[in-house]
C-alpha angles and dihedrals in degrees: 000000000000118000112265094025128115133200114255127190123202141143125254131181124244096256088054091051090050093051091045088054090052091049091048090052095045093048093041091230135119124270092255092052090048092050092050087047094054094041092054089049091049092046093052092047089049094051090051095049090046090050090050096049092044087052095045087053092047093242092125139024122251089254096052091046092053086049091051093047087047093235134114119267091251091052091048089052087054091049092050090047089053091052093047095241117144119236114241116228122206098228089195090068093046089056090052092054095047 
């Protein structure tokens, strides 16, 4: 077992096992490594989606959302644009600049 890793037990269906085997073969890695890779991708996607939803609902700022999604603010703006979510601008800051 790799240092810093822990054993995790969970149930998956047959289709998920088949897809994991396919990924394992395509990537030329063992099933555990394939599972970690897929899990990492899924977690990153989940964090992005949650950050987008929290931003859309006004729960967090764009900076905080980018931080939670673990992307730059510029990248988060691109994510928002792709989702068709308008970027909220603090007009108070604009007045200070002008």
